[in-house]
DRENNUGU-836213 format. One record per residue (C-alpha): residue number from 1; residue in three letters; chain; x, y, z. Coordinates in nm, 3 decimals, padded with zeros to 5 digits. Layout:
! residues N
SITE     n   res   chain        px        py        pz
SITE   NUM   ALA       A         X         Y         Z
...
END
This chain:
! residues 76
SITE     n   res   chain        px        py        pz
SITE     1   MET       A   -01.258   -02.424    11.310
SITE     2   ALA       A   -01.085   -02.695    11.514
SITE     3   VAL       A   -00.755   -02.516    11.470
SITE     4   ALA       A   -00.905   -02.195    11.610
SITE     5   VAL       A   -01.046   -02.381    11.912
SITE     6   LEU       A   -00.717   -02.555    11.979
SITE     7   ALA       A   -00.518   -02.235    11.936
SITE     8   CYS       A   -00.741   -02.034    12.172
SITE     9   PRO       A   -00.872   -02.270    12.442
SITE    10   THR       A   -00.984   -01.979    12.662
SITE    11   LEU       A   -01.226   -01.865    12.392
SITE    12   ALA       A   -01.381   -02.211    12.374
SITE    13   THR       A   -01.439   -02.229    12.750
SITE    14   ALA       A   -01.532   -01.864    12.810
SITE    15   GLN       A   -01.887   -01.902    12.678
SITE    16   THR       A   -02.170   -01.991    12.914
SITE    17   TRP       A   -02.505   -02.150    12.841
SITE    18   VAL       A   -02.816   -01.947    12.913
SITE    19   PRO       A   -03.140   -02.146    12.957
SITE    20   VAL       A   -03.415   -02.043    12.716
SITE    21   GLY       A   -03.746   -02.194    12.625
SITE    22   PRO       A   -04.024   -02.337    12.834
SITE    23   PRO       A   -03.995   -02.454    13.195
SITE    24   GLY       A   -04.090   -02.805    13.297
SITE    25   GLY       A   -03.787   -03.026    13.337
SITE    26   ASP       A   -03.517   -03.156    13.111
SITE    27   VAL       A   -03.592   -03.177    12.740
SITE    28   ARG       A   -03.626   -03.544    12.645
SITE    29   SER       A   -03.778   -03.517    12.297
SITE    30   LEU       A   -03.754   -03.262    12.021
SITE    31   ALA       A   -03.918   -03.291    11.679
SITE    32   ALA       A   -03.959   -03.055    11.385
SITE    33   ASP       A   -04.258   -03.064    11.152
SITE    34   PRO       A   -04.126   -03.175    10.810
SITE    35   ARG       A   -04.394   -02.964    10.638
SITE    36   ASP       A   -04.319   -02.648    10.839
SITE    37   PRO       A   -03.960   -02.599    10.962
SITE    38   HIS       A   -04.074   -02.324    11.201
SITE    39   ARG       A   -04.301   -02.565    11.395
SITE    40   ILE       A   -04.117   -02.756    11.667
SITE    41   TYR       A   -04.251   -02.992    11.934
SITE    42   LEU       A   -04.075   -03.045    12.266
SITE    43   GLY       A   -04.134   -03.297    12.546
SITE    44   THR       A   -03.988   -03.267    12.897
SITE    45   SER       A   -03.893   -03.517    13.166
SITE    46   GLU       A   -04.192   -03.393    13.366
SITE    47   GLY       A   -04.435   -03.507    13.096
SITE    48   LEU       A   -04.505   -03.159    12.959
SITE    49   LEU       A   -04.552   -03.098    12.587
SITE    50   TYR       A   -04.482   -02.768    12.411
SITE    51   ARG       A   -04.513   -02.637    12.056
SITE    52   SER       A   -04.332   -02.348    11.890
SITE    53   GLU       A   -04.461   -02.190    11.569
SITE    54   ASP       A   -04.160   -01.957    11.527
SITE    55   ALA       A   -03.859   -02.192    11.529
SITE    56   GLY       A   -03.825   -02.190    11.909
SITE    57   ALA       A   -03.846   -01.818    11.985
SITE    58   HIS       A   -04.174   -01.868    12.176
SITE    59   TRP       A   -04.334   -02.181    12.323
SITE    60   ARG       A   -04.694   -02.273    12.406
SITE    61   ARG       A   -04.775   -02.556    12.646
SITE    62   LEU       A   -05.003   -02.824    12.506
SITE    63   SER       A   -05.252   -02.979    12.746
SITE    64   PRO       A   -05.291   -03.227    12.897
SITE    65   GLY       A   -04.935   -03.340    12.825
SITE    66   PHE       A   -04.803   -03.692    12.864
SITE    67   PRO       A   -04.956   -03.874    13.164
SITE    68   LEU       A   -04.650   -04.080    13.263
SITE    69   ARG       A   -04.339   -03.899    13.383
SITE    70   GLY       A   -04.002   -04.039    13.290
SITE    71   HIS       A   -04.137   -04.195    12.969
SITE    72   SER       A   -04.092   -04.077    12.613
SITE    73   LEU       A   -04.239   -04.158    12.275
SITE    74   ASP       A   -04.029   -04.237    11.973
SITE    75   GLN       A   -04.146   -04.269    11.616
SITE    76   ILE       A   -04.148   -04.629    11.498
END
């Protein structure tokens, strides 16, 4: 793979990113449910929480979200 990227640098840079998923700021946290690989939780920099039941194809906002912006939770 690395050889292909080095041999064709224009192919490696020609791709563009397309934003998908829920709105609400930069993604700061992402966690998958170990019992269900299709269930994913996402936290944004704006304190919004989302859940996907279909491996990220669709997202549902969870309310009320996280009350403090700019903070994140990590598992201890």
